[in-house]
C-alpha positions as CSV (number, residue, x, y, z in Angstrom):
1,M,58.7,120.8,-133.9
2,P,56.5,118.4,-135.9
3,L,56.7,115.8,-133.2
4,L,55.8,118.1,-130.3
5,A,52.3,117.8,-128.8
6,V,52.4,121.4,-127.6
7,L,54.9,124.3,-127.9
8,H,54.5,127.7,-126.2
9,V,57.1,130.5,-126.8
10,H,56.8,133.5,-124.6
11,D,58.4,136.9,-124.5
12,N,59.0,137.5,-120.9
13,R,61.3,140.5,-121.1
14,A,59.0,142.8,-119.2
15,A,60.7,143.8,-116.0
16,A,59.2,142.9,-112.6
17,K,60.0,144.4,-109.3
18,L,61.8,142.2,-106.8
19,G,59.3,139.9,-105.2
20,E,56.5,140.6,-107.7
21,D,55.0,138.2,-110.2
22,S,56.2,138.7,-113.7
23,S,53.0,137.5,-115.4
24,D,53.3,140.1,-118.2
25,S,54.8,137.6,-120.6
26,V,53.4,137.7,-124.2
27,L,52.6,134.6,-126.1
28,V,54.6,134.7,-129.3
29,L,54.0,131.2,-130.7
30,E,51.6,128.4,-129.8
31,M,51.6,125.1,-131.6
32,Q,49.4,122.1,-130.9
33,R,49.9,118.8,-132.7
34,G,51.9,120.5,-135.5
35,E,49.3,123.3,-136.0
36,V,50.2,126.9,-135.4
37,M,47.5,128.5,-133.2
38,V,49.3,131.8,-132.5
39,P,50.1,133.9,-134.5
40,D,47.4,133.6,-137.2
41,G,49.4,132.8,-140.3
42,A,46.6,134.2,-142.5
43,D,46.7,137.6,-140.7
44,P,49.5,139.8,-142.1
45,A,49.2,142.2,-139.2
46,A,49.8,139.3,-136.7
47,L,52.9,138.2,-138.6
48,V,54.3,141.7,-138.8
49,A,53.9,142.1,-135.1
50,V,56.1,139.1,-134.3
51,L,59.2,140.3,-132.4
52,A,62.4,140.2,-134.4
53,W,64.1,137.6,-132.1
54,A,61.2,135.2,-132.6
55,R,60.7,135.5,-136.3
56,A,62.9,132.6,-137.3
57,V,61.1,130.2,-134.9
58,V,57.6,131.4,-136.1
59,E,58.6,131.2,-139.8
60,A,59.9,127.6,-139.3
61,A,56.6,126.6,-137.5
62,L,54.5,128.1,-140.3
63,E,56.6,126.4,-143.0
64,L,56.1,123.0,-141.3
65,Q,52.4,123.7,-141.4
66,G,52.6,124.7,-145.1
67,V,51.7,128.4,-144.7
C-alpha cells in the first residue's frame, strides 16, 4: 500500500435489479499517496463503523500512516 498513488476499497454488496445500475457502493477506504482519507483515523465512530470484512485492510492502512 505505501507505494500506491490511490487506493479505493468499496463495499458493493447492495443488490441491484437486473439491468439497473448498482451505484449504491459504499466507500470503505480511500488512500492517496500513503495517506488515509477515509475513514478518519481520529474519529472513533468512523472506525467502529468499518465493516468486519474490511477491518484488517483499514487497520493496515492506518498503521502504515502511523495512526
